[in-house]
N, C-alpha and C positions, 0 to 999 in steps of 0.2 A: 634483475633485482626482484621483480614481482614473482618470477618463477622460483627463486630461492625461498621467498617467504611462503609461497604456496606449498612447496615440497617440504620445507623445514621451518615451520612456523615459530619454533622456539629458538631459531638461530639468531645470532647478533651479527648484523651486517655493517661493515665499516669500509669507507673508501678514503684513500689519501690521494690528493691531486695537486697539480700546480695551479689549478684554477683557470687556465687559459681557455678551456672549452666548456667551463661550467656556466653556460648561458642560462638565463632565468628559466626558459622553458624546460631545459634539462633538469635543473635543480627542482623545479616544480614536480616533474614526473618522478624523480628519485624519492622525494619526501612522500608523495602519494603512494608509491610502491612499498613504503614501509622501511626505507633505509634508516638504520639505527644510529649511524654516526658518520660524520664527514669532517675531514681535516684538509685544510689548504696550506701548502708549504709556502711561506712568505719570509724572505730573508731581509733583514734590515728594517728601516722605518720609513723609507722614501723611495721614489721611483728610480733615481740613478743607481743606488746601491742594490736594490732588488734586481734590476735588469742586468747589472754587472754580474751578479752571482748566478741568477737564473737565466742563463743565456737563451735568447729567443723569445722571452716572455715580454708581453706588452703590459706594463704595470697598470695603465688606466683601465684596460679590459679586465684584468684580474681583480682590481679593487671594486669595480662595478659589479662583477659577478659575486664577490664575497658579500657585498651589501645586500644584493638581491637574494642570495641563498639564505642569509640569516633572517631576512624579512619573511621569506616564504616558509622557512622552518617554523617560525613563531605562529604563522597562520595555519599551516597544514599539519605539522607533526611536532608540537612543542616539547614532547618528551625526548626527542632525538638530541644527540650530541653534535654540536658544531664548534670547531675550534681552529685556531691558527697554530701551525707547527713552525717554530723558528729556532735556528741553531745559533749558539754563541761560538763564533769562529773568529779568526784574526781580523777579518773584514768588519765584523759587527760587534766586537767585544766592548768598544767604547760607546755603543749605542743602545745598551741594554735598557736603561731607563726610558729612553725615547721610544723603544719598541713596546715596552709595557704601557706607556701612556697612549700610544697610538691605538692599541686594541682595547684598552680600558675605556677610552673615549667612545669607541664603536660598540661597546657592550658585548664583545665577543671574547670567549675564553682563549687564553694564550697558554701554550705549552712551550716553554723556553728551555732548551736543552744544550748543555755544553757538547761540542764536537771535538774529538781528538783529531790531531793532524793525521794520525795513522788511519783513522776511519775514513777520512776524505780521500786517501790515496787508493784504497780498495785494491791492493796488490795481493792476489791470492798466494803468491810465493813467499810472502813475508810472515814470520811468526807473529802471534798476537799475545805472547805470554804476559806482557805488561798491562794489557787491556782486559784480559779475561781471567777471572779466578773461579768462577762458578759456571756450571753448564748453562748454555743459552736456552731460555724457556721456549723459544720459537721452534726448536726441533721437536718439542712435545705438543705444541698447541696450534701451529699454523703451517700452511703450505703456500708457496708462491708459484703460480702457474704463469710461465712466460708466453709471449706471443707466438713463439715457435714451438710451443708444446712441452718444453722441458719443465720439470718440477723441482723446486728447491725449497728452502726454509726461510729465506730472507731476501727482501728486495734490495738490501745493501750489497748483494752479490749480483751485479747487473748482467754479467755474462753467464750465469748459471754454472759457474765452475764447480760447484758442489751439487750438481744435479743428481736426483735419485731416479731419474728415468723420464720418459716422455709419454704424455697422455695419448699420443697417436698409436703407441705400441701397447700400453696396458692401462686399465682403468685407474683413476686417481686413488681409489681406496687400496688397490693392490700395490701401488707404488708407496703409499703412506706406510703400509705394514711390511714392505718388502725388505730384502736382505740389505740393500745399500742404506736405506733409512735406518734400519736397526743398528747397522755398524756405526753410522754417524752418531746415533744416540749413545751407543756404548762408549765410544771414544770421548764424547762430551762428559758423560757421567764419570769417566775415569780420569778426567783432566788432560786428555791427550789432544789439546787444541792445536798443536804444531805438527802432528803426524798426519799430514793430509795428502802428501804427494801422490800416493797411489789411488786416491779418490777423485783427483781433479779431472774434470772433463771440460776443456776449454772449447768454446764454439767460435767459429769464424764465419764471416759473411755478414751481409746487411741485416739478417734477422736477429742476430745476437743482441740481447738486451732490449729488444723493441717492444717495450710495454709489459707490465706485469699485473696480475690479479691475485691479491693475497686473500686467502679464504681461511 
C-alpha cells in the first residue's frame, strides 16, 4: 500500500476483506500507509448467522478487528472510508432492521445490497440476461489480479473464467489494453452478455480463486 501511494500518489486505494486477519497492528499500518478505503463483509447481525454464511470465520475475532480498525481510522486517517458490506439474501432478509441497528450503534457506515440468487451461484455457463441490461462499469475502471497471476475484471468471478491473461506472461498494462480485454468491452458495449463461451478459461487445481487484489 505504501508503494502504491509512493508511485501513484493520486490513486484511490480500497480493500474489501472478511476481517478475519485484520488485526489491529495490520489496520494501523494500512491507515498509516494512506489506505483510502476499507470494507469488511459481514453477513447478518449476530455470530451464528454470520458464521453460517461466512464459513470458517470466527465472529468474535472479526467484530474485535472491526472495532479496532474504526478506532484507528479516526486516530490516524479520519478522511478514509470505512464501511460494512452486507448482502440481503434469503438467510438475512428478515434481519434487515437488526443489521442496520447493529452498525448504526457502532457508528460505522453500512452498505446493504440485495443479492440475486443467480449472483450467488456464480455459474459461468448460465446466461445473465435477466440481471444485466447495461455494460458492467468494472470492465472499464478496475482489474482483479488473482493469486495465481490471472487477471480479470471482477472478484465475483472467483475462478477467473473471464481471464484477460496472466501477469507472469505480460505486464498488467499490456493485458488491460490487450485484445482479449478489448473484445470483452466490445461485447459489453453491444449487449452481448451471453456470448461468452469462446472466451471462457476455466482454471483447475488448488490455486484457482485463491485470493484476489482488485486495483
